[in-house]
N, C-alpha and C positions, 0 to 999 in steps of 0.2 A: 657647151650649155656651162651653165654657169658651176666650179667647181670649187672655188673662194669658199671664206667662211663667213661670208660679210652679207650673209643674208637670215632670217631669224624670222623662227612663226612666233608668232601672237595670236596666245587663244581665251578666248576670257567665255566663262561662263556665266549669264548675267535673266534677271527674271525678265518673262517674256513682254508685260510693259512698259522696261528701260529699251527697248528696239530703238522706235524712236530716237530720243537723248540719244542713245551711239550712235547711228544709223548717221542724224544729221552733224554731231559729233565729226566723222571721220569722214565725212560732204566739206567740209572745212579745210579739211586739211589741207596745203601750198600742196603736199607731192600723195594725191591719195592715192592705199594701194590696192581699188581693190579686198575683197573681202568672201567669202563664206559664209553662212546662216543655216546650221542645221535645227533641230526642235530633236527635244531628250529630255530624257529624268535621267533622278537620281538625287542621293541622299547625301547629305551631309557631315560634317561630324555630329551632332549631334540624335543622327539615324532619325530624328522626323521632329512633326512641332512640339516645343517643348524641352527638346534633349532626353524626354526617359521616356522613350519607346520601347514598349518588345514585341518584334514582330512574330505574325504566326506566318506559314507555309499556304493560308489562307488568306490574310492577309498583311498584304504588303502596301505601304503607303509610298509613293517618291513625289516627291519637289518635279513640277514643271521649268526649264529654262530653255537657253538659248543660247548654240553653240556656236561662237564665231570664232573662223580663221582667219588672219591673211599672213602676208607673208611680206618683209618689208627688208628696205637697209637695214641693218646694226644698229648704225648710231640713229636710228630712230624708234627702236621696238619699249626703251624706257619712255620716254615722250608717248608713243601712241599708247603704250600698257596704262600710261596714269589717266591720260584723259580719258579713254575707257571706262576705265572705275573711274574716275570724277564725272561721267554722264551718264552712270549707270547707278552710281552709289545714294542707298532711303535711310543711314542709316538705321536698315534691322537686321535685325540677323536672317543670313541665309541669299543677302546681296551675292556671290557670288565668288570666282574666283578669277585671276589672270596668269596666267604663263609664260614665261619665254622660250621658245626650245632655236638649238640652234640647225641651220640644216647647208646639209652635208651637198649638197646641189642641187641647183632648178632649172626650169630649163618653161617656158613655152613652145606651146609642143608645136602651134603655125607658125616657128620658127626652126627649129629641127625638124619637124620632120616633111618625109615626104610620100610622094602615092605613087606608089609600085607601079611598075611601069609594066604596060599589056604583051603579053607574052603574045607570037602568031602563033600558038603550037597546036 
């Protein structure tokens, strides 16, 4: 298990139609880190289209996003987050966000896990 602080989690919320641009950019990286992509929804600072939105309990409006998460070496995190932002950029409000979080520990299950031994009981 890696307990050094040399790994970072890059998280990006991007517009769904920009998925192809972002994934192709990640595939072009010399050290492709792998990623997880999840459909998600939420509200940004403006709460709705145009920024003047008042919700009721029956009328909630959410924006659809894809949440991309990847773990990489800390020296690559700024470059990768910048490339994600460039690939996902449309220039319009609601393009999304990218943030980097330190990873306390990281391990691949196949490398540390063991199958339990069968008992003869």
